[in-house]
C-alpha positions as CSV (number, residue, x, y, z in Angstrom):
1,M,15.7,-2.1,-20.2
2,R,13.9,0.6,-22.3
3,Y,12.7,-0.3,-25.8
4,P,13.0,2.4,-28.5
5,A,9.8,3.8,-29.9
6,E,9.0,3.4,-33.6
7,K,7.7,6.6,-35.0
8,P,4.7,6.5,-37.4
9,N,5.2,7.7,-40.9
10,D,2.4,10.2,-40.5
11,R,-0.3,11.4,-38.1
12,A,-2.9,9.4,-40.0
13,S,-1.8,6.4,-38.0
14,E,-3.3,7.8,-34.8
15,A,-6.4,6.3,-33.2
16,E,-7.8,9.8,-32.7
17,G,-6.5,11.4,-35.9
18,P,-8.4,12.9,-38.8
19,D,-11.6,11.1,-39.8
20,L,-11.8,8.7,-42.7
21,G,-13.6,11.2,-45.0
22,V,-17.0,9.6,-44.4
23,R,-18.8,12.8,-43.7
24,D,-22.0,11.2,-44.9
25,L,-21.8,8.1,-42.6
26,D,-25.4,8.7,-41.5
27,R,-26.5,8.4,-45.1
28,L,-25.2,4.9,-45.6
29,S,-27.4,1.8,-45.7
30,S,-27.2,-0.8,-43.0
31,Q,-25.2,-3.1,-45.4
32,E,-22.8,-0.3,-46.3
33,L,-22.3,0.6,-42.6
34,V,-21.5,-3.0,-41.7
35,D,-19.2,-3.5,-44.7
36,F,-17.3,-0.3,-44.0
37,M,-16.9,-1.0,-40.3
38,L,-15.7,-4.6,-40.8
39,E,-13.2,-3.3,-43.4
40,E,-11.8,-0.9,-40.9
41,E,-11.7,-3.5,-38.1
42,A,-9.7,-5.7,-40.3
43,R,-6.8,-3.2,-40.0
44,V,-6.4,-4.1,-36.3
45,V,-4.5,-7.4,-36.6
46,P,-1.9,-6.1,-39.0
47,A,-1.3,-3.2,-36.6
48,L,-0.8,-5.6,-33.8
49,Q,1.5,-7.8,-35.9
50,R,3.8,-4.8,-36.3
51,E,4.0,-4.8,-32.5
52,R,4.7,-8.5,-32.1
53,V,8.3,-8.1,-30.9
54,R,7.2,-5.7,-28.2
55,L,4.2,-7.8,-27.2
56,A,6.6,-10.8,-26.7
57,A,8.9,-8.6,-24.6
58,L,5.9,-7.6,-22.5
59,V,5.0,-11.3,-22.0
60,D,8.6,-12.0,-20.8
61,A,8.7,-9.1,-18.4
62,V,5.3,-9.9,-16.9
63,A,6.0,-13.7,-16.6
64,E,9.3,-13.0,-14.9
65,R,7.6,-10.9,-12.2
66,L,4.6,-13.2,-11.7
67,E,7.1,-16.1,-11.4
68,R,8.7,-14.5,-8.4
69,G,5.5,-13.7,-6.7
70,G,4.7,-10.3,-8.1
71,R,1.5,-9.0,-9.8
72,L,0.3,-7.8,-13.1
73,V,-1.6,-4.5,-12.6
74,Y,-3.7,-3.0,-15.3
75,V,-4.6,0.7,-15.2
76,G,-7.1,2.3,-17.5
77,A,-10.2,4.5,-17.8
78,G,-13.4,4.2,-19.7
79,T,-13.4,1.4,-22.4
80,S,-9.7,0.7,-21.8
81,G,-10.2,0.2,-18.1
82,R,-13.3,-2.0,-18.6
83,L,-11.5,-4.2,-21.0
84,A,-8.6,-4.5,-18.5
85,M,-11.0,-5.4,-15.7
86,L,-12.6,-8.1,-17.9
87,D,-9.3,-9.7,-18.6
88,A,-8.1,-9.6,-15.0
89,I,-11.4,-11.2,-13.8
90,E,-11.2,-14.0,-16.4
91,C,-7.7,-15.0,-15.5
92,Q,-8.9,-16.5,-12.2
93,P,-11.4,-19.2,-13.5
94,T,-9.6,-19.8,-16.7
95,F,-6.1,-20.4,-15.3
96,G,-6.8,-21.1,-11.6
97,L,-5.0,-17.9,-10.7
98,E,-5.1,-16.8,-7.1
99,P,-7.1,-13.6,-6.5
100,G,-4.9,-10.5,-6.5
101,R,-2.3,-11.7,-8.9
102,V,-3.8,-9.9,-11.9
103,V,-5.4,-6.7,-10.8
104,A,-7.2,-3.9,-12.8
105,L,-7.4,-0.3,-11.6
106,L,-10.3,1.5,-13.3
107,A,-10.8,5.2,-13.1
108,G,-13.9,5.8,-11.1
109,G,-13.7,2.4,-9.4
110,T,-16.2,-0.4,-9.8
111,R,-19.0,2.1,-10.3
112,A,-17.5,2.8,-13.7
113,L,-18.1,-0.8,-14.8
114,H,-21.9,-0.3,-15.1
115,E,-22.2,3.4,-15.6
116,P,-20.1,6.2,-17.2
117,V,-17.8,8.1,-14.8
118,E,-16.1,10.0,-17.6
119,E,-14.7,12.8,-15.3
120,A,-12.7,10.2,-13.4
121,E,-10.2,9.8,-16.2
122,D,-9.0,13.4,-15.6
123,D,-7.9,12.8,-12.1
124,E,-4.1,12.2,-12.2
125,T,-3.9,12.2,-8.4
126,A,-6.4,9.4,-8.2
127,G,-4.3,7.2,-10.5
128,A,-1.2,7.7,-8.3
129,R,-3.3,7.2,-5.1
130,D,-4.8,3.9,-6.4
131,V,-1.3,2.5,-7.3
132,A,0.1,3.5,-3.9
133,A,-2.8,1.8,-2.2
134,L,-1.8,-1.5,-3.8
135,G,1.7,-1.2,-2.5
136,V,3.2,-1.7,-5.9
137,G,6.9,-2.5,-5.9
138,S,9.8,-4.0,-7.9
139,D,8.2,-7.4,-8.3
140,D,5.2,-6.0,-10.0
141,A,4.5,-5.1,-13.7
142,V,2.1,-2.2,-14.2
143,L,0.5,-1.8,-17.7
144,G,-1.2,1.4,-18.5
145,I,-3.9,1.2,-21.2
146,S,-4.9,4.4,-23.0
147,A,-5.8,4.8,-26.7
148,S,-4.5,8.4,-26.7
149,G,-1.5,7.8,-24.4
150,R,-2.4,10.9,-22.5
151,T,-5.2,9.9,-20.1
152,P,-4.3,11.8,-16.8
153,Y,-5.5,8.9,-14.5
154,V,-3.2,6.5,-16.3
155,L,-0.3,9.0,-16.4
156,G,-0.6,9.5,-12.6
157,A,-0.7,5.8,-12.0
158,L,2.4,5.0,-14.2
159,A,4.4,7.9,-12.7
160,R,3.8,6.5,-9.2
161,A,4.5,2.9,-10.3
162,R,7.8,4.0,-11.8
163,Q,8.7,5.9,-8.6
164,D,8.0,2.7,-6.6
165,G,10.3,0.6,-8.8
166,A,7.7,-1.4,-10.7
167,F,8.2,-2.5,-14.3
168,V,6.1,0.0,-16.3
169,A,4.6,-0.7,-19.7
170,A,1.9,1.0,-21.8
171,L,-0.6,-0.1,-24.4
172,V,-1.5,2.9,-26.6
173,C,-2.9,3.5,-30.1
174,Q,-1.1,6.8,-30.8
175,R,2.5,7.8,-31.1
176,P,4.1,10.0,-29.9
177,S,2.3,10.4,-26.6
178,P,3.1,11.5,-23.1
179,V,3.0,8.0,-21.7
180,E,6.2,7.1,-23.5
181,Q,8.2,9.3,-21.0
182,L,7.0,7.0,-18.2
183,A,7.1,3.5,-19.7
184,D,10.0,1.0,-19.9
185,L,8.1,-0.6,-22.8
186,V,5.4,0.8,-25.1
187,V,3.2,-1.4,-27.3
188,A,1.5,0.9,-29.9
189,P,-0.8,-0.7,-32.5
190,L,-1.5,2.2,-34.7
191,V,-4.9,1.3,-36.0
192,G,-5.6,4.6,-37.7
193,P,-8.6,7.0,-37.3
194,E,-11.9,5.6,-36.2
195,V,-15.0,5.2,-38.3
196,L,-16.8,7.3,-35.7
197,A,-14.3,10.1,-35.1
198,G,-12.8,9.9,-31.7
199,S,-14.8,6.8,-30.6
200,T,-11.9,4.6,-29.3
201,R,-14.3,1.9,-28.4
202,M,-14.0,0.7,-32.0
203,K,-10.7,-0.1,-33.6
204,A,-8.6,1.0,-30.6
205,G,-10.8,-1.0,-28.3
206,T,-10.5,-4.1,-30.5
207,A,-6.7,-3.7,-30.6
208,Q,-6.6,-3.4,-26.8
209,K,-8.8,-6.5,-26.2
210,I,-6.7,-8.6,-28.5
211,A,-3.5,-7.4,-27.0
212,L,-4.6,-8.0,-23.4
213,T,-5.9,-11.5,-24.0
214,T,-2.7,-12.3,-26.0
215,V,-0.4,-11.1,-23.3
216,S,-2.3,-12.6,-20.4
217,T,-2.8,-16.0,-22.1
218,A,0.9,-16.2,-23.3
219,V,2.0,-15.3,-19.7
220,M,-0.1,-18.1,-18.3
221,V,1.3,-20.6,-20.8
222,R,4.8,-19.5,-19.8
223,L,3.9,-20.1,-16.2
224,G,2.8,-23.6,-16.7
225,R,-0.9,-22.9,-16.3
226,T,-1.7,-24.9,-19.4
227,Y,-0.7,-28.3,-20.8
228,G,-0.4,-28.1,-24.5
229,N,-3.4,-26.1,-25.4
230,L,-5.5,-27.4,-22.5
231,M,-6.7,-25.4,-19.5
232,V,-5.4,-27.8,-16.9
233,D,-5.7,-25.1,-14.2
234,V,-9.4,-24.3,-15.0
235,R,-11.6,-24.0,-11.9
236,P,-14.7,-26.3,-12.4
237,V,-17.1,-24.0,-10.5
238,N,-20.1,-24.9,-12.6
239,R,-21.5,-27.8,-14.6
240,K,-20.0,-26.6,-17.9
241,L,-16.5,-26.2,-16.4
242,W,-16.7,-29.5,-14.6
243,R,-17.5,-31.3,-17.9
244,R,-14.6,-29.4,-19.5
245,A,-12.3,-30.4,-16.7
246,V,-13.4,-34.1,-17.1
247,R,-12.7,-33.9,-20.8
248,I,-9.3,-32.4,-20.2
249,V,-8.3,-35.2,-17.8
250,A,-9.7,-37.8,-20.2
251,E,-7.8,-36.3,-23.2
252,V,-4.4,-36.2,-21.4
253,T,-4.7,-39.6,-19.7
254,G,-6.5,-41.5,-22.4
255,L,-9.1,-42.7,-19.9
256,P,-12.8,-42.9,-20.5
257,E,-14.7,-39.9,-19.1
258,D,-16.3,-41.8,-16.2
259,E,-12.8,-42.8,-15.0
260,A,-11.5,-39.3,-15.6
261,A,-14.4,-38.0,-13.5
262,Y,-13.4,-40.3,-10.7
263,F,-9.9,-39.0,-10.5
264,L,-11.1,-35.4,-10.8
265,E,-13.4,-36.0,-7.8
266,R,-10.5,-37.5,-5.8
267,A,-8.4,-34.5,-6.7
268,G,-10.9,-32.0,-5.4
269,G,-11.6,-30.7,-8.9
270,E,-8.0,-30.0,-9.7
271,A,-7.4,-31.3,-13.2
272,K,-3.6,-31.2,-13.0
273,T,-3.6,-33.2,-9.8
274,A,-6.1,-35.7,-11.2
275,I,-4.0,-36.2,-14.3
276,L,-0.9,-36.8,-12.3
277,M,-2.7,-39.2,-10.0
278,A,-4.1,-41.2,-13.0
279,L,-0.7,-41.4,-14.8
280,T,1.5,-42.1,-11.8
281,G,-0.5,-43.9,-9.2
282,L,0.2,-41.1,-6.6
283,D,-2.5,-40.1,-4.2
284,A,-3.8,-36.5,-4.2
285,V,-1.4,-35.3,-1.5
286,Q,1.6,-36.8,-3.2
287,A,0.5,-35.4,-6.6
288,R,0.1,-31.9,-5.3
289,A,3.6,-32.1,-3.6
290,R,5.1,-33.2,-6.9
291,L,3.4,-30.4,-8.8
292,T,4.6,-27.9,-6.2
293,A,8.2,-29.2,-6.6
294,A,7.8,-28.7,-10.4
295,G,6.6,-25.1,-10.0
296,G,3.1,-26.1,-10.9
297,R,4.1,-27.3,-14.4
298,L,2.3,-30.5,-15.2
299,R,4.7,-31.5,-18.1
300,Q,7.7,-31.2,-15.7
301,A,5.9,-33.1,-13.0
302,L,5.1,-35.9,-15.4
303,A,8.7,-36.0,-16.7
304,S,10.0,-36.8,-13.3
305,D,8.0,-40.1,-13.3
306,S,9.0,-42.2,-16.3
307,P,7.5,-43.9,-18.2
308,T,4.2,-42.2,-18.2
309,G,1.3,-42.1,-20.6
310,P,-2.2,-43.6,-21.0
311,A,-0.8,-47.2,-20.7
312,S,0.5,-46.5,-17.2
313,A,-2.6,-44.9,-15.9
314,A,-3.8,-46.4,-12.7
315,S,-7.4,-47.5,-12.9
316,P,-10.0,-46.5,-10.2
317,D,-10.0,-50.1,-9.0
318,Q,-6.2,-50.0,-8.5
319,Q,-6.5,-46.7,-6.7
320,R,-9.1,-48.1,-4.3
321,S,-6.9,-51.2,-3.5
């Protein structure tokens, strides 16, 4: 399904449009600079709210493909690509996502994460080649991120993804743009011209960061990677995350934290498994099997064992016996 584009009222809505008339920006005091920049950044959320329907459609499309084993592939260059890489990396520890399920292709490769490789964004062939190397297909969703909507690397990647049957979407801050001819769905928060003319690391970057985290988080919620607002799939790979996982188990089960920690240890650090063990009396193997049968959704797994709740939690002593 293709979603119709909404045309802006005027060119002033573009991220790289005319400047804001602040020709004397360098003459402003520090306070005036801060106030002005914050005032402009405040325009980002309203621009995103105008795209809320298309953002929700993007969540649905991505969740559907991840549900059937596909991937979410981000494609970007410069700031856009780095923001995409950050979001992709964070999905693994936050939601316990398997490596390779959310992937980011960055023009210039990993080198571009720590140093500028500005010329890489002009290589349309490289974008197509990187998508082809992933073996993208009909089960995948490919999201191109480009403030201008005309970055050659992104255009090449989306053209190849479309050719290979993937769902193709774009996140841009300008309309109309060439990317619209390639995408099934375009999300276009029109944040207006930047404080520093052409520097899309400002409002456009803010809009992209919010949009990416909104989409990825909403997708993970839809896939059952949370329970309420709790990160029950968090990977407790350090002390801070272990304590967080213990608190999550304690909050859901109503158990004291020391008992919650006991179940978490028995579950190999898997908060969802620990919660199910505590509330049902199942052992770790049985709890994992029930979660698998429930598609990994803790709420559904708990619903299949009634009654459940803090009162039915099996104590560590009961588990040992």
